[in-house]
C-alpha positions in Angstrom: 131.6 68.9 139.9 130.5 66.5 143.1 130.7 69.3 145.5 128.8 71.9 144.1 126.6 74.9 145.2 122.9 74.5 143.3 121.5 77.5 143.0 119.1 77.7 140.2 119.3 81.8 139.3 118.5 83.9 136.7 121.5 85.3 135.7 122.2 88.2 133.0 124.8 86.9 130.0 126.1 88.0 127.3 126.4 85.5 124.4 127.5 84.8 120.9 125.6 83.1 118.5 127.4 82.3 115.0 126.3 79.6 112.7 124.5 77.7 115.2 127.3 78.0 117.6 126.7 79.3 120.9 129.5 80.8 123.1 128.8 82.7 126.4 131.3 85.3 127.1 130.4 86.4 130.4 127.3 86.6 132.9 126.3 88.4 135.6 125.4 86.7 139.2 124.3 88.4 142.4 126.2 92.3 140.9 129.3 90.2 140.2 130.8 89.7 136.5 131.9 86.5 135.5 134.1 86.5 132.4 134.0 83.2 131.0 137.3 82.3 129.7 136.4 77.9 128.7 133.7 76.6 128.0 133.9 72.8 128.4 130.9 70.9 127.5 127.7 71.3 126.5 124.1 68.9 126.2 120.3 69.4 125.5 117.7 68.4 127.8 114.4 67.9 126.1 111.0 69.4 127.0 108.0 69.3 125.4 108.5 71.6 122.0 111.9 73.0 123.8 114.8 72.3 124.8 117.3 74.0 127.3 120.9 73.8 126.7 123.2 73.1 129.8 126.9 74.1 129.5 129.9 73.8 131.5 132.3 76.8 131.9 135.3 78.2 133.6 135.9 81.4 135.1 139.3 81.6 135.7 139.1 85.0 137.3 136.9 84.1 139.6 137.9 80.7 140.4 134.8 78.7 139.9 133.4 76.3 137.6 129.4 76.8 136.6 126.9 75.1 134.5 124.6 77.3 132.9 121.2 77.0 131.3 120.1 78.4 128.7 116.8 78.0 126.9 113.9 79.8 124.5 110.5 80.3 126.2 108.3 82.8 125.4 109.6 84.3 122.4 113.1 85.4 124.5 116.4 83.8 125.8 116.7 83.1 129.5 120.0 81.8 131.2 120.7 80.5 134.8 122.8 79.7 136.6 122.5 76.1 137.7 125.3 74.8 140.0 129.0 76.3 140.5 131.8 74.9 142.2 135.4 76.3 142.9 138.9 75.0 141.0 
């Protein structure tokens, strides 16, 4: 993602949780829905008592690769589009 577009914008996401594993199924950004076809990589970033998990995902239908951040603060989940790039 060397030539990426950094946006740091909140998105709505449909996420499946199973045995401490997360699978992002789709997300909505700027009134458009992006179906996640592949999750390539994830890593945690600590932040005080909390942490955020970042995911690199592919959305083949839209021909983009994205970095999404998922974090839990104030007893709710927040999802953010960090950056994106075309495939």
